[in-house]
N, C-alpha and C positions, 0 to 999 in steps of 0.2 A: 503494499499500500504506499501511496505517497502522501496521504494525510490521515489524520484521525477520522474514523467513520464511526458513527453510533447506528445501532440497528436494534429495534425492539422486536423480539420474537413474538410468535403468536400466543405464547403461554405467558407473555409479559416480561420474561427474562431481558435484561440488557446485554448486548454484545457490543465491545468496544474493540476496534481494529487500530492497532498501534502501528504506525509507519516505522520503516527502517530508520533507526538513529532516534527513534522516540523513546520516551520513557513512561513508567507507570505513573509517576507524579504529574507529568503533563497531561496524561489521559484522564486522571482524576480530575484534574482542573478543568478540562474539556467537558467532561461530564457535568460538573457544577455549573458551567456556563450555560449549558443546555438543558438544565433541568425542567424547565417550563415545556420544552418540546418533548421531552421523555414523558412527563405527566400526560400531556395531550395524546401522545401516540399510545401509551398504556390504556388510556380511557377509551380510545377509538378501537383498540384491540378487544377490549372486554365487551364493547358493543357489538362486535362482529362475532364473538365467540357464541353468543347466544343462538344464533341461527345454525351454528355448527352443533350445539348442543341438541337442538330440536331435530337436526338432519339424523344425528346419531340414534336419537330415540325413534325416529321413524324407520330407520334402517333395521333396528332392533325388532320393531313391530312387523316390519315385512318379513323379516327371517322366521318369526313365529307363525303369521297368518297365511302367507302366500304358499309355502309348501302344503300346508294343511289342506287348504281350499283346493290346490291343484290336484291332490290325491284324491279328495272327495269327489271331484268332477271327473277324474279319470276312472274311479271305481264305478260311478253312475254309468259311464259310457263303456265299461269293460276293457279299458286301456291299461297297459302296464308301463309305468314310468319307472326307470332305472335309477335316476338320480335327479335331484332338484337343486340348483344353486340360485341364490339371490345376490345380484351383482349391481355395480354402479355403471350401467351401460348408457353411453351418450346418444347413440343413434338408434337403438332398438328397444322395444317394450319386452321382447322375448325372443327366444330362439329354441330350436329343437334339432338335437343331433340324430343321426341315424341309429345311434346306440341307445336311444331313448333318455338321453340326458336333456332335460329342460332348464334352460337358463332364464330367470325372470329379472326384470329391472325392479329394484326397491321402490321407485316412484309409483309403482302400480298401486300402492296404499293411498295415494293422493287422489284417486279417481273415484267416481261413483262405483258402488259394487258391480251394477250391471256392465259397465264398461271394463272393469277390472276382469269379470268373469268371461267376457268376450275374448280379451287377450288370452286368458288361460285356456279356453276352448280351442282358439285359434291355433295354440301350440300343440295342445293334444291332438287335434286332427291331423297334424303332421306326422304323428305316429302311424296313421293310416295311409297317408298320401303325402309324399314329400315334394309337394309342387303347389302351385296355385292355379291349378286347372279347374274348369267348371265343375268337374266331379268333386274336387276338394272343397270348393265353395258350397257345393250341397250338402256335403258332411257337416260343414260349420253351420249352415242354415238349419239342419235337422236338430243338432246340439244345442243351438243358440238362435232362436226364431227371430230375435230383434237385433242380430248382429249389424245390420246396416246402420240403425241408430247409433250404436256404440262405436262403430267405424267412423261415422260422421263427427261424434263428439270428439274422438281422438284427432282428427284431422283439424278440428277447430280449435281444441284446447290443449291438445297434447304438447305443442311446441313451448308453451308457457311453462309446463312442469320441468322442463330439462335444464 
């Protein structure tokens, strides 16, 4: 480093970078001169942590609720799921592998139950057909008659959840 640098970490800890040739005493004086900035940064960081704490709680809720609901729908439709994962996917609400592994986006818990169920059914139907052919959509319609409304909701409101 060429100069003293202050950084307030997300957990509120202060990190001071000392330049080559600098001293601890000079670093401490630099911190004291910038104490107001440090307080402002720590306050801002604490405000930002609240949404992160909410997200953590929502992710835990998703890990509890989504696999259970998916397996309930799978049993109803006589389908075998080999594994369920709940992840932080940016571009997908879910995915289904040929091996029966279904991966779900934790943000599904933010949706109305009917929309969430549509996404779960959508992935489950891939266990029968690994495509989006007309035959596949007939399977979805049989298992989730209101899927078009749910799909429209996702198109309208889904991007704001990401």
